[in-house]
All heavy atoms as an XYZ file, in Angstrom:
1015
protein
N      76.094     94.471    181.543
C      74.856     94.243    180.851
C      73.662     94.266    181.803
O      72.546     94.301    181.354
C      74.906     92.912    180.103
C      75.892     92.907    178.947
S      75.764     94.359    177.936
C      74.900     93.729    176.565
N      73.906     94.232    183.098
C      72.805     94.286    184.044
C      72.110     95.644    183.993
O      70.951     95.752    184.313
C      73.306     94.025    185.453
C      73.659     92.588    185.645
C      73.997     92.329    187.057
N      74.264     90.910    187.205
C      74.673     90.357    188.295
N      74.876     91.085    189.358
N      74.877     89.071    188.344
N      72.824     96.656    183.596
C      72.227     97.996    183.498
C      71.143     98.035    182.439
O      70.159     98.746    182.585
C      73.298     99.049    183.189
C      74.281     99.230    184.296
N      73.925     99.729    185.516
C      75.601     98.961    184.360
C      74.993     99.768    186.295
N      76.030     99.303    185.616
N      71.290     97.280    181.370
C      70.284     97.306    180.298
C      68.965     96.721    180.790
O      67.897     97.187    180.405
C      70.786     96.564    179.059
O      70.975     95.186    179.340
N      69.001     95.708    181.659
C      67.767     95.156    182.222
C      67.064     96.175    183.103
O      65.843     96.299    183.074
N      67.845     96.914    183.874
C      67.269     97.961    184.713
C      66.645     99.061    183.864
O      65.546     99.525    184.144
C      68.343     98.548    185.631
C      67.854     99.720    186.429
C      67.047     99.527    187.538
C      68.175    101.016    186.053
C      66.583    100.603    188.270
C      67.721    102.095    186.773
C      66.914    101.894    187.894
N      67.341     99.472    182.815
C      66.839    100.532    181.928
C      65.547    100.090    181.255
O      64.570    100.838    181.192
C      67.911    100.937    180.887
C      67.330    101.857    179.836
C      69.092    101.587    181.578
N      65.521     98.858    180.761
C      64.311     98.338    180.118
C      63.155     98.316    181.123
O      62.032     98.714    180.808
C      64.565     96.929    179.521
C      63.264     96.274    179.095
C      65.522     97.007    178.345
N      63.409     97.873    182.341
C      62.376     97.852    183.375
C      61.894     99.249    183.726
O      60.701     99.489    183.887
N      62.817    100.181    183.851
C      62.450    101.558    184.188
C      61.630    102.196    183.068
O      60.620    102.862    183.318
C      63.704    102.382    184.463
N      62.057    101.993    181.837
C      61.316    102.553    180.695
C      59.935    101.909    180.609
O      58.923    102.593    180.393
C      62.117    102.373    179.381
C      61.262    102.701    178.173
C      63.363    103.230    179.401
N      59.868    100.592    180.790
C      58.577     99.899    180.769
C      57.652    100.401    181.862
O      56.457    100.597    181.640
N      58.197    100.617    183.048
C      57.395    101.160    184.151
C      56.887    102.555    183.861
O      55.729    102.878    184.141
N      57.740    103.395    183.280
C      57.331    104.765    182.932
C      56.226    104.749    181.881
O      55.268    105.526    181.953
C      58.535    105.560    182.431
N      56.347    103.848    180.915
C      55.311    103.739    179.882
C      53.989    103.276    180.495
O      52.921    103.792    180.157
C      55.773    102.790    178.753
C      56.903    103.447    177.960
C      54.618    102.417    177.839
C      57.574    102.542    176.962
N      54.038    102.350    181.422
C      52.827    101.865    182.084
C      52.151    102.983    182.881
O      50.927    103.142    182.838
C      53.151    100.685    182.993
N      52.944    103.761    183.610
C      52.394    104.886    184.380
C      51.762    105.910    183.442
O      50.662    106.422    183.693
C      53.488    105.531    185.260
C      53.026    106.863    185.827
C      53.894    104.584    186.376
N      52.427    106.212    182.332
C      51.884    107.159    181.355
C      50.579    106.640    180.759
O      49.627    107.401    180.555
C      52.905    107.431    180.254
N      50.512    105.342    180.484
C      49.292    104.751    179.918
C      48.131    104.855    180.904
O      47.014    105.227    180.526
C      49.536    103.302    179.529
N      48.383    104.539    182.175
C      47.331    104.652    183.195
C      46.885    106.103    183.331
O      45.698    106.406    183.409
C      47.819    104.078    184.544
C      46.853    104.430    185.672
C      47.995    102.578    184.448
N      47.837    107.039    183.331
C      47.499    108.460    183.398
C      46.662    108.887    182.201
O      45.723    109.671    182.337
N      46.980    108.361    181.037
C      46.212    108.676    179.835
C      44.782    108.171    179.918
O      43.843    108.859    179.528
N      44.603    106.973    180.451
C      43.262    106.407    180.609
C      42.450    107.243    181.598
O      41.291    107.566    181.355
C      43.334    104.929    181.059
C      41.976    104.413    181.504
C      43.890    104.068    179.938
N      43.052    107.620    182.714
C      42.358    108.453    183.710
C      42.007    109.809    183.109
O      40.885    110.303    183.279
C      43.215    108.625    184.982
C      43.315    107.279    185.717
C      42.635    109.688    185.903
C      44.329    107.266    186.844
N      42.931    110.412    182.382
C      42.672    111.701    181.747
C      41.518    111.589    180.757
O      40.621    112.427    180.739
C      43.936    112.209    181.016
O      44.968    112.385    181.980
C      43.670    113.516    180.296
N      41.528    110.548    179.940
C      40.459    110.357    178.961
C      39.112    110.187    179.657
O      38.110    110.751    179.236
C      40.764    109.147    178.076
C      39.703    108.870    177.070
N      39.517    109.668    175.962
C      38.755    107.906    177.005
C      38.512    109.195    175.263
N      38.031    108.127    175.880
N      39.087    109.420    180.743
C      37.840    109.193    181.469
C      37.301    110.492    182.054
O      36.105    110.779    181.966
C      38.054    108.161    182.571
N      38.169    111.304    182.630
C      37.705    112.565    183.216
C      37.367    113.592    182.146
O      36.437    114.372    182.297
C      38.746    113.108    184.190
C      38.858    112.306    185.484
C      40.016    112.821    186.324
C      37.574    112.356    186.269
N      38.103    113.603    181.051
C      37.804    114.545    179.969
C      36.475    114.211    179.321
O      35.801    115.091    178.795
C      38.928    114.533    178.935
N      36.067    112.945    179.371
C      34.786    112.577    178.769
C      33.617    113.156    179.549
O      32.483    113.111    179.092
C      34.661    111.058    178.689
O      34.523    110.500    179.978
N      33.867    113.717    180.701
C      32.811    114.353    181.476
C      32.364    115.674    180.845
O      31.519    116.358    181.398
C      33.257    114.584    182.928
C      33.338    113.316    183.727
C      31.975    112.689    183.861
C      32.003    111.487    184.761
N      30.702    110.865    184.902
N      32.938    116.006    179.688
C      32.434    117.162    178.945
C      30.987    116.911    178.545
O      30.233    117.835    178.335
C      33.261    117.407    177.681
C      34.694    117.791    177.992
O      35.026    117.982    179.165
O      35.480    117.898    177.040
N      30.606    115.630    178.400
C      29.224    115.284    178.066
C      28.465    115.058    179.365
O      28.812    114.197    180.162
C      29.162    114.041    177.188
C      27.718    113.717    176.810
C      27.637    112.604    175.798
N      26.250    112.199    175.655
C      25.676    111.953    174.496
N      26.370    112.067    173.382
N      24.420    111.583    174.442
N      27.449    115.839    179.566
C      26.635    115.789    180.774
C      25.216    115.372    180.406
O      24.812    115.471    179.251
C      26.594    117.171    181.430
C      27.936    117.727    181.806
C      28.499    117.057    183.030
O      27.787    116.793    183.990
N      29.782    116.764    183.007
N      24.438    114.957    181.377
C      23.016    114.736    181.140
C      22.246    115.259    182.349
O      22.714    115.170    183.491
C      22.695    113.270    180.849
C      22.918    112.359    182.006
N      24.149    111.844    182.300
C      22.071    111.873    182.942
C      24.058    111.069    183.368
N      22.814    111.081    183.786
N      21.113    115.837    182.048
C      20.296    116.449    183.083
C      18.842    116.088    182.827
O      18.340    116.264    181.721
C      20.435    117.989    183.057
O      21.816    118.329    183.188
C      19.642    118.635    184.165
N      18.172    115.581    183.825
C      16.742    115.271    183.732
C      15.977    116.522    184.100
O      16.154    117.075    185.185
C      16.388    114.128    184.685
C      14.932    113.835    184.755
C      14.582    112.690    183.845
N      13.185    112.361    184.040
C      12.390    112.049    183.048
N      12.856    111.991    181.823
N      11.144    111.759    183.270
N      15.145    117.000    183.195
C      14.328    118.188    183.443
C      13.021    117.694    184.059
O      12.250    116.999    183.406
C      14.051    118.959    182.127
C      13.154    120.147    182.388
C      15.358    119.381    181.479
N      12.788    118.024    185.323
C      11.602    117.533    186.015
C      10.794    118.675    186.604
O      11.353    119.644    187.116
C      12.000    116.583    187.150
C      12.672    115.315    186.675
C      13.050    114.413    187.824
O      13.967    114.782    188.580
O      12.410    113.366    187.966
N       9.478    118.507    186.540
C       8.576    119.473    187.168
C       8.385    119.064    188.628
O       7.645    118.139    188.918
C       7.214    119.469    186.483
C       7.218    120.055    185.119
C       5.794    120.012    184.590
N       5.751    120.462    183.233
C       5.126    121.585    182.848
N       4.468    122.313    183.710
N       5.135    121.936    181.591
N       9.099    119.703    189.498
C       8.899    119.446    190.922
C       8.615    120.777    191.597
O       9.119    121.824    191.183
C      10.122    118.760    191.574
C      11.393    119.558    191.334
C      10.271    117.344    191.070
C      12.606    119.011    192.051
N       7.779    120.728    192.595
C       7.406    121.958    193.276
C       8.638    122.619    193.875
O       9.423    121.984    194.572
C       6.392    121.650    194.372
C       5.657    122.891    194.807
C       4.446    122.543    195.579
N       4.816    122.643    196.988
C       4.104    122.150    197.960
N       3.023    121.491    197.726
N       4.500    122.289    199.207
N       8.828    123.874    193.563
C       9.967    124.614    194.079
C      11.264    124.298    193.363
O      12.319    124.734    193.781
N      11.204    123.520    192.283
C      12.410    123.123    191.565
C      12.856    124.169    190.557
O      12.352    125.292    190.514
N      13.803    123.782    189.721
C      14.374    124.689    188.730
C      13.787    124.437    187.346
O      14.488    124.472    186.354
C      15.907    124.506    188.688
C      16.649    124.828    189.972
C      18.119    124.461    189.835
C      16.500    126.289    190.326
N      12.494    124.148    187.252
C      11.874    123.861    185.963
C      11.668    125.161    185.192
O      11.042    126.089    185.680
C      10.534    123.147    186.139
C       9.978    122.636    184.833
C      10.389    121.417    184.321
C       9.069    123.383    184.106
C       9.910    120.941    183.124
C       8.583    122.920    182.897
C       9.004    121.692    182.407
O       8.530    121.231    181.205
N      12.221    125.217    184.000
C      12.077    126.407    183.155
C      11.800    125.971    181.723
O      12.054    124.827    181.342
C      13.350    127.298    183.175
C      13.562    127.923    184.543
C      14.580    126.512    182.752
N      11.277    126.890    180.931
C      11.067    126.644    179.517
C      11.688    127.781    178.707
O      11.839    128.894    179.203
C       9.569    126.540    179.154
O       8.922    127.759    179.493
C       8.898    125.389    179.881
N      12.042    127.466    177.456
C      12.548    128.461    176.514
C      11.787    128.240    175.220
O      11.789    127.135    174.679
C      14.075    128.307    176.286
C      14.546    129.248    175.189
C      14.838    128.545    177.566
N      11.118    129.251    174.744
C      10.310    129.163    173.521
C       9.336    127.989    173.583
O       9.115    127.289    172.596
C      11.201    129.030    172.276
C      12.105    130.235    172.070
O      11.725    131.348    172.486
O      13.188    130.055    171.496
N       8.761    127.739    174.739
C       7.784    126.675    174.903
C       8.368    125.286    175.085
O       7.636    124.318    175.245
N       9.691    125.149    175.064
C      10.353    123.856    175.262
C      10.924    123.779    176.670
O      11.409    124.783    177.200
C      11.515    123.689    174.272
C      11.093    123.619    172.851
N      10.683    122.458    172.252
C      11.015    124.581    171.900
C      10.369    122.698    170.997
N      10.563    123.981    170.754
N      10.919    122.585    177.278
C      11.625    122.438    178.554
C      13.091    122.825    178.357
O      13.617    122.725    177.247
C      11.504    120.945    178.873
C      10.429    120.425    177.990
C      10.360    121.323    176.805
N      13.735    123.249    179.424
C      15.126    123.679    179.312
C      15.899    123.319    180.575
O      15.322    123.167    181.646
C      15.185    125.188    179.078
N      17.217    123.181    180.414
C      18.104    122.962    181.549
C      18.393    124.329    182.166
O      18.831    125.246    181.470
C      19.423    122.278    181.110
C      20.345    122.081    182.304
C      19.139    120.958    180.415
N      18.133    124.449    183.437
C      18.333    125.731    184.124
C      19.802    126.143    184.055
O      20.701    125.316    184.208
C      17.888    125.606    185.580
C      17.632    126.917    186.237
N      18.635    127.714    186.702
C      16.468    127.565    186.486
C      18.116    128.806    187.229
N      16.790    128.733    187.110
N      20.048    127.407    183.837
C      21.418    127.893    183.649
C      22.309    127.646    184.865
O      23.506    127.408    184.727
C      21.438    129.358    183.248
C      20.958    130.306    184.289
C      20.840    131.740    183.736
N      20.556    132.659    184.795
C      21.470    133.330    185.481
N      22.748    133.198    185.186
N      21.123    134.133    186.451
N      21.751    127.636    186.072
C      22.586    127.390    187.252
C      23.107    125.951    187.285
O      24.183    125.700    187.822
C      21.835    127.706    188.559
O      20.645    126.914    188.624
C      21.485    129.170    188.659
N      22.350    125.019    186.704
C      22.829    123.627    186.618
C      24.014    123.563    185.670
O      25.033    122.937    185.966
C      21.688    122.691    186.156
C      20.604    122.619    187.237
C      22.237    121.294    185.816
C      19.344    121.911    186.808
N      23.890    124.217    184.526
C      24.980    124.240    183.547
C      26.216    124.881    184.159
O      27.326    124.356    184.048
C      24.549    124.988    182.274
C      23.369    124.274    181.618
C      25.709    125.122    181.294
C      22.675    125.095    180.561
N      26.038    126.010    184.815
C      27.165    126.724    185.423
C      27.898    125.858    186.446
O      29.126    125.783    186.442
C      26.661    128.012    186.086
C      26.155    129.032    185.105
C      25.326    130.140    185.745
O      25.013    130.055    186.956
O      24.981    131.088    185.022
N      27.143    125.173    187.302
C      27.803    124.370    188.345
C      28.504    123.149    187.758
O      29.586    122.776    188.217
C      26.807    123.957    189.421
O      25.839    123.075    188.910
N      27.930    122.528    186.722
C      28.583    121.368    186.104
C      29.883    121.790    185.414
O      30.898    121.110    185.516
C      27.669    120.702    185.091
C      26.435    120.095    185.678
C      26.651    118.656    186.145
N      25.415    118.092    186.628
C      24.524    117.485    185.865
N      24.744    117.322    184.583
N      23.412    117.033    186.398
N      29.841    122.901    184.702
C      31.054    123.382    184.041
C      32.112    123.716    185.095
O      33.277    123.348    184.964
C      30.765    124.596    183.137
C      29.936    124.171    181.926
C      32.066    125.258    182.683
C      29.421    125.331    181.089
N      31.703    124.420    186.134
C      32.628    124.796    187.210
C      33.311    123.562    187.789
O      34.514    123.560    188.026
C      31.870    125.529    188.316
C      32.715    125.985    189.479
C      33.423    127.285    189.226
O      32.926    128.140    188.506
N      34.589    127.444    189.807
N      32.556    122.479    187.984
C      33.106    121.288    188.598
C      33.931    120.404    187.669
O      34.836    119.726    188.116
N      33.634    120.407    186.374
C      34.292    119.473    185.462
C      35.243    120.106    184.462
O      35.922    119.411    183.720
C      33.258    118.648    184.702
C      32.674    117.605    185.568
C      31.436    117.609    186.133
C      33.300    116.403    186.020
N      31.263    116.488    186.896
C      32.390    115.734    186.843
C      34.549    115.840    185.791
C      32.687    114.518    187.457
C      34.849    114.628    186.395
C      33.911    113.991    187.207
N      35.322    121.419    184.411
C      36.185    122.061    183.417
C      37.660    121.765    183.683
O      38.453    121.641    182.773
C      35.951    123.571    183.417
C      36.493    124.266    182.197
C      35.762    124.304    181.029
C      37.728    124.888    182.208
C      36.235    124.932    179.896
C      38.219    125.519    181.087
C      37.464    125.554    179.936
O      37.950    126.173    178.820
N      38.015    121.633    184.947
C      39.414    121.434    185.333
C      39.530    120.288    186.333
O      39.889    120.485    187.488
C      39.937    122.741    185.948
C      41.372    122.673    186.372
N      42.400    122.570    185.486
C      41.933    122.704    187.601
C      43.553    122.545    186.153
N      43.296    122.619    187.433
N      39.212    119.029    185.926
C      39.247    117.939    186.896
C      40.653    117.491    187.276
O      40.846    116.919    188.331
C      38.503    116.812    186.177
C      38.720    117.093    184.736
C      38.756    118.594    184.619
N      41.640    117.721    186.425
C      43.033    117.366    186.705
C      43.920    118.509    186.233
O      43.555    119.234    185.304
C      43.433    116.094    185.952
C      42.769    114.793    186.397
C      43.099    113.676    185.428
C      43.212    114.424    187.802
N      45.105    118.674    186.800
C      45.976    119.792    186.403
C      46.300    119.832    184.913
O      46.521    120.896    184.362
C      47.250    119.556    187.226
C      46.801    118.747    188.391
C      45.670    117.897    187.890
N      46.313    118.676    184.245
C      46.670    118.668    182.832
C      45.439    118.604    181.916
O      45.554    118.433    180.722
C      47.622    117.519    182.523
C      47.090    116.189    182.931
C      46.315    115.352    182.179
C      47.275    115.537    184.172
N      46.003    114.222    182.878
C      46.586    114.303    184.112
C      47.958    115.857    185.337
C      46.556    113.414    185.171
C      47.926    114.954    186.379
C      47.233    113.758    186.296
N      44.237    118.730    182.468
C      43.003    118.743    181.675
C      42.294    120.065    181.926
O      41.838    120.322    183.030
C      42.066    117.579    182.067
C      40.771    117.654    181.269
C      42.740    116.247    181.851
N      42.218    120.908    180.926
C      41.521    122.174    181.073
C      42.300    123.188    181.885
O      43.473    123.007    182.200
N      41.630    124.282    182.214
C      42.237    125.348    183.019
C      41.409    125.578    184.267
O      40.227    125.289    184.286
C      42.241    126.663    182.221
C      43.094    126.649    181.006
C      43.110    128.028    180.397
N      42.052    128.086    179.390
C      41.812    129.135    178.635
N      42.512    130.224    178.780
N      40.867    129.109    177.745
N      42.030    126.129    185.282
C      41.273    126.506    186.466
C      40.390    127.697    186.098
O      40.860    128.665    185.499
C      42.208    126.898    187.607
C      42.917    125.734    188.213
C      43.722    126.161    189.412
C      44.440    124.978    190.013
N      45.238    125.353    191.171
N      39.118    127.602    186.458
C      38.180    128.681    186.158
C      37.353    129.000    187.397
O      37.283    128.211    188.337
C      37.240    128.320    184.986
C      36.415    127.066    185.310
C      38.019    128.156    183.687
C      35.310    126.783    184.315
N      36.707    130.134    187.353
C      35.776    130.531    188.406
C      34.775    131.503    187.802
O      34.913    131.942    186.664
C      36.522    131.135    189.609
C      37.418    132.282    189.250
N      36.985    133.578    189.229
C      38.721    132.308    188.858
C      37.983    134.372    188.868
N      39.052    133.616    188.638
N      33.755    131.829    188.543
C      32.724    132.776    188.112
C      32.110    132.391    186.768
O      31.995    133.210    185.855
C      33.272    134.205    188.043
C      33.782    134.704    189.384
O      33.262    134.249    190.414
O      34.703    135.532    189.405
N      31.684    131.124    186.633
C      31.026    130.682    185.406
C      29.647    131.330    185.328
O      28.921    131.383    186.313
C      30.883    129.144    185.371
C      30.126    128.697    184.128
C      32.243    128.476    185.440
N      29.309    131.814    184.143
C      28.023    132.476    183.946
C      27.462    132.118    182.575
O      28.158    132.217    181.568
C      28.206    133.995    184.054
O      26.988    134.646    183.793
N      26.205    131.692    182.566
C      25.517    131.401    181.311
C      24.383    132.414    181.167
O      23.655    132.666    182.128
C      24.964    129.985    181.314
S      26.242    128.717    181.495
N      24.216    132.997    179.975
C      23.242    134.071    179.818
C      21.786    133.635    179.903
O      20.923    134.419    180.279
C      23.547    134.636    178.437
C      24.219    133.526    177.710
C      24.957    132.736    178.753
N      21.502    132.370    179.568
C      20.118    131.905    179.601
C      20.094    130.396    179.801
O      21.140    129.747    179.861
C      19.371    132.307    178.307
O      17.988    132.012    178.457
C      19.919    131.601    177.089
N      18.918    129.842    179.893
C      18.741    128.405    180.070
C      18.948    127.705    178.728
O      18.770    128.302    177.671
C      17.346    128.119    180.613
C      16.975    129.010    181.768
N      17.646    128.977    182.974
C      16.045    129.978    181.882
C      17.110    129.880    183.793
N      16.146    130.500    183.142
N      19.303    126.419    178.758
C      19.599    125.655    177.547
C      18.365    124.867    177.118
O      17.939    123.942    177.796
C      20.776    124.717    177.808
C      21.319    123.939    176.630
C      21.860    124.882    175.546
C      22.433    123.009    177.098
N      17.801    125.264    175.980
C      16.585    124.651    175.459
C      16.817    123.172    175.151
O      17.831    122.800    174.566
C      16.133    125.397    174.193
C      14.829    124.933    173.645
C      14.220    125.761    172.526
C      15.120    126.539    171.658
N      14.421    127.185    170.531
N      15.859    122.322    175.538
C      15.958    120.874    175.347
C      15.608    120.493    173.911
O      14.644    119.782    173.643
C      15.050    120.147    176.333
N      16.426    120.961    172.974
C      16.252    120.679    171.555
C      17.634    120.366    170.993
O      18.584    121.131    171.214
C      15.639    121.898    170.821
C      15.614    121.676    169.325
C      14.248    122.200    171.348
N      17.765    119.237    170.288
C      19.058    118.871    169.708
C      19.554    120.011    168.824
O      18.817    120.557    168.007
C      18.949    117.561    168.898
C      20.256    117.268    168.162
C      18.578    116.397    169.805
N      20.813    120.390    169.049
C      21.423    121.479    168.285
C      21.341    122.831    168.971
O      21.995    123.783    168.542
N      20.553    122.938    170.045
C      20.492    124.215    170.776
C      21.882    124.527    171.309
O      22.600    123.643    171.769
C      19.482    124.127    171.914
N      22.278    125.792    171.203
C      23.629    126.197    171.620
C      23.549    127.408    172.541
O      22.640    128.211    172.451
C      24.473    126.545    170.395
C      24.666    125.368    169.451
C      25.590    125.690    168.301
N      26.946    125.996    168.704
C      27.866    125.092    169.040
N      27.565    123.832    169.038
N      29.080    125.464    169.366
N      24.555    127.510    173.375
C      24.689    128.626    174.305
C      26.178    128.850    174.519
O      26.967    127.922    174.409
C      24.003    128.260    175.621
C      23.863    129.382    176.580
C      22.998    130.495    176.006
O      21.850    130.232    175.656
O      23.514    131.616    175.899
N      26.565    130.058    174.809
C      27.959    130.330    175.137
C      28.026    130.905    176.540
O      27.522    131.996    176.794
C      28.599    131.300    174.120
O      28.511    130.719    172.818
C      30.058    131.547    174.463
N      28.619    130.138    177.418
C      28.814    130.583    178.796
C      30.191    131.242    178.886
O      31.034    131.049    178.005
C      28.728    129.403    179.748
S      27.134    128.549    179.686
N      30.418    131.992    179.930
C      31.715    132.624    180.139
C      32.226    132.273    181.531
O      31.460    131.884    182.412
C      31.640    134.162    180.003
O      30.703    134.659    180.959
C      31.224    134.572    178.600
N      33.524    132.395    181.693
C      34.156    132.162    182.989
C      35.409    133.015    183.068
O      35.865    133.579    182.065
C      34.501    130.686    183.152
N      35.947    133.099    184.236
C      37.214    133.797    184.435
C      38.282    132.773    184.778
O      38.023    131.788    185.441
C      37.098    134.820    185.544
C      36.086    135.900    185.242
C      36.360    137.139    186.061
N      35.377    138.152    185.802
C      35.368    138.958    184.734
N      36.304    138.849    183.835
N      34.442    139.864    184.570
N      39.489    133.033    184.280
C      40.645    132.200    184.608
C      41.805    133.147    184.873
O      41.659    134.366    184.772
C      40.973    131.242    183.453
O      41.551    131.943    182.380
N      42.962    132.588    185.185
C      44.140    133.422    185.409
C      44.511    134.210    184.151
O      45.114    135.264    184.231
C      45.328    132.564    185.841
C      45.117    131.970    187.224
O      44.265    132.491    187.980
O      45.803    130.990    187.549
N      44.126    133.667    182.984
C      44.430    134.312    181.710
C      43.400    135.355    181.305
O      43.526    135.969    180.254
C      44.512    133.256    180.591
C      45.575    132.208    180.881
O      46.572    132.536    181.554
O      45.395    131.060    180.448
N      42.345    135.518    182.088
C      41.294    136.475    181.749
C      39.964    135.780    181.528
O      39.719    134.687    182.015
N      39.114    136.399    180.731
C      37.773    135.889    180.460
C      37.837    134.869    179.324
O      38.511    135.094    178.324
C      36.870    137.061    180.072
C      35.446    136.713    179.872
C      34.649    138.013    179.567
N      33.377    137.683    179.019
C      33.118    137.526    177.715
N      34.071    137.694    176.827
N      31.922    137.216    177.296
N      37.124    133.745    179.474
C      37.075    132.750    178.409
C      35.629    132.417    178.084
O      34.735    132.564    178.921
C      37.835    131.451    178.785
C      37.263    130.823    180.054
C      39.307    131.703    178.953
C      37.838    129.460    180.374
N      35.396    131.999    176.852
C      34.070    131.585    176.407
C      34.017    130.059    176.374
O      34.971    129.410    175.964
C      33.764    132.154    175.029
C      33.637    133.657    175.049
C      33.225    134.228    173.697
O      33.280    133.503    172.680
O      32.833    135.398    173.677
N      32.879    129.505    176.795
C      32.700    128.058    176.849
C      31.423    127.707    176.089
O      30.318    127.886    176.605
C      32.607    127.567    178.305
C      33.841    128.013    179.090
C      32.431    126.057    178.352
C      33.714    127.859    180.580
N      31.561    127.219    174.854
C      30.377    126.813    174.086
C      29.712    125.581    174.703
O      30.379    124.640    175.124
C      30.934    126.481    172.700
C      32.273    127.149    172.647
C      32.780    127.153    174.057
N      28.389    125.608    174.750
C      27.583    124.520    175.284
C      26.548    124.157    174.221
O      25.972    125.052    173.602
C      26.858    124.956    176.584
C      25.985    123.854    177.134
C      27.854    125.423    177.628
N      26.321    122.860    174.006
C      25.311    122.476    173.014
C      24.605    121.189    173.416
O      25.176    120.329    174.080
C      25.935    122.328    171.633
O      26.930    121.346    171.654
N      23.352    121.073    172.985
C      22.547    119.880    173.232
C      22.843    118.874    172.127
O      22.755    119.203    170.951
C      21.040    120.217    173.265
C      20.205    118.948    173.403
C      20.731    121.190    174.390
N      23.201    117.635    172.515
C      23.522    116.607    171.523
C      22.454    115.516    171.448
O      22.375    114.809    170.442
C      24.909    115.981    171.786
C      26.004    116.995    171.569
C      24.992    115.382    173.170
N      21.639    115.381    172.478
C      20.594    114.356    172.467
C      19.524    114.727    173.480
O      19.818    115.296    174.534
C      21.205    112.998    172.840
C      20.257    111.839    172.816
C      20.906    110.525    173.233
O      22.131    110.493    173.482
O      20.175    109.534    173.325
N      18.271    114.411    173.151
C      17.157    114.616    174.074
C      16.364    113.317    174.119
O      15.889    112.843    173.091
C      16.253    115.794    173.633
C      15.072    115.935    174.577
C      17.043    117.093    173.552
N      16.260    112.728    175.295
C      15.502    111.492    175.483
C      14.167    111.832    176.142
O      14.145    112.524    177.154
C      16.242    110.532    176.403
C      17.520    109.970    175.867
C      18.192    109.064    176.885
O      17.475    108.309    177.591
O      19.423    109.137    176.990
N      13.102    111.338    175.549
C      11.780    111.551    176.130
C      11.192    110.187    176.462
O      10.920    109.398    175.576
C      10.855    112.313    175.153
C       9.478    112.489    175.757
C      11.463    113.643    174.771
N      11.056    109.916    177.730
C      10.449    108.666    178.191
C       9.235    109.032    179.040
O       9.386    109.600    180.110
C      11.435    107.862    179.021
C      12.629    107.371    178.238
C      13.626    106.624    179.118
O      13.293    106.308    180.273
O      14.738    106.384    178.639
N       8.074    108.734    178.565
C       6.874    109.050    179.329
C       6.395    110.462    179.064
O       5.714    110.725    178.089
N       6.796    111.398    179.883
C       6.320    112.781    179.779
C       7.236    113.601    178.875
O       8.403    113.812    179.204
C       6.280    113.435    181.160
C       5.334    112.783    182.129
C       5.385    113.525    183.456
C       4.503    112.869    184.484
N       4.580    113.587    185.763
N       6.724    114.103    177.749
C       7.574    114.925    176.877
C       7.994    116.247    177.528
O       8.945    116.878    177.094
C       6.717    115.168    175.640
C       5.362    114.675    175.946
C       5.413    113.864    177.186
N       7.302    116.639    178.597
C       7.662    117.873    179.289
C       8.796    117.666    180.285
O       9.261    118.618    180.891
C       6.446    118.451    180.042
O       5.971    117.462    180.964
C       5.347    118.855    179.082
N       9.250    116.401    180.446
C      10.325    116.094    181.393
C      11.404    115.220    180.734
O      11.642    114.087    181.156
C       9.751    115.416    182.637
C       8.787    116.295    183.407
C       8.309    115.659    184.692
O       8.703    114.512    185.009
O       7.526    116.311    185.406
N      12.087    115.762    179.737
C      13.095    114.960    179.029
C      14.423    114.881    179.795
O      14.671    115.638    180.717
C      13.291    115.741    177.737
C      13.073    117.165    178.165
C      11.965    117.093    179.186
N      15.267    113.942    179.349
C      16.658    113.905    179.790
C      17.465    114.547    178.673
O      17.405    114.116    177.522
C      17.142    112.463    180.035
O      16.352    111.900    181.087
C      18.611    112.437    180.429
N      18.192    115.583    179.011
C      18.944    116.357    178.032
C      20.425    116.002    178.151
O      21.004    116.103    179.227
C      18.745    117.878    178.260
C      19.492    118.677    177.218
C      17.264    118.229    178.260
N      21.029    115.571    177.036
C      22.465    115.282    176.987
C      23.129    116.479    176.319
O      22.756    116.846    175.196
C      22.738    114.004    176.179
C      22.138    112.793    176.807
N      22.855    111.960    177.633
C      20.874    112.282    176.756
C      22.067    110.980    178.058
N      20.868    111.155    177.533
N      24.053    117.091    177.015
C      24.703    118.305    176.500
C      26.210    118.244    176.748
O      26.658    117.496    177.590
C      24.080    119.553    177.121
C      24.029    119.560    178.620
C      23.087    118.971    179.425
C      24.955    120.190    179.512
N      23.375    119.200    180.748
C      24.510    119.942    180.841
C      26.107    120.946    179.314
C      25.177    120.434    181.951
C      26.786    121.425    180.436
C      26.315    121.167    181.731
N      26.933    119.001    175.958
C      28.381    119.026    176.089
C      28.861    120.461    176.241
O      28.180    121.399    175.857
C      29.093    118.420    174.857
O      28.761    119.190    173.712
C      28.684    116.986    174.647
N      30.057    120.581    176.797
C      30.723    121.880    176.819
C      32.124    121.688    176.283
O      32.685    120.602    176.357
C      30.743    122.506    178.216
C      31.480    121.721    179.246
C      32.840    121.918    179.447
C      30.830    120.793    180.037
C      33.533    121.199    180.408
C      31.509    120.060    180.999
C      32.862    120.275    181.188
N      32.675    122.735    175.694
C      34.012    122.666    175.120
C      35.024    123.298    176.041
O      34.727    124.269    176.724
C      34.044    123.373    173.756
C      33.163    122.702    172.721
C      33.147    123.457    171.410
O      34.112    124.191    171.129
O      32.179    123.292    170.672
N      36.218    122.730    176.039
C      37.316    123.293    176.842
C      38.173    124.180    175.980
O      38.405    123.927    174.849
C      38.194    122.183    177.404
C      37.487    121.362    178.417
C      38.412    120.243    178.860
N      37.623    119.151    179.322
C      37.463    118.847    180.599
N      38.052    119.536    181.509
N      36.725    117.846    180.961
C-alpha cells in the first residue's frame, strides 16, 4: 500500500507543475494586448493617419515579433513581420500584418481596443491587440 501514497504524491506534483505552467502561459499569452503612447518628440516616430495620431508600424512589428512566440507552446516562431501601414488611434481600427514561419506566410490581425486621452488629444495611449 506504500505505492499508492507515492502515486498520489507523484500525480499531485504533476498536477501542481501543470497548473503553474498554465498560469505562466496565460500570463504570457495576455501580452497579445499591448499599449503604446503616441508622443510628439523631435526625431521620433510620430505619424498620423487620416488626421488621427497613429502607432508607427515599426512599433507594431517589433512588439509582434517579440511576443508572438514567448514560449514553445504559445504561438509559432515567426520572423520578417511586416505591417502595411500605421495603426490609427481610433477604437475599432484594424490592420493585418504578415510574417513568415516554418509553415510559410501567416496573417496577423491587429486592432485598436481602447484609446486613452489624458491632456493632449494629439498624444493618446493606444491599447491594441494582435491575434495568434
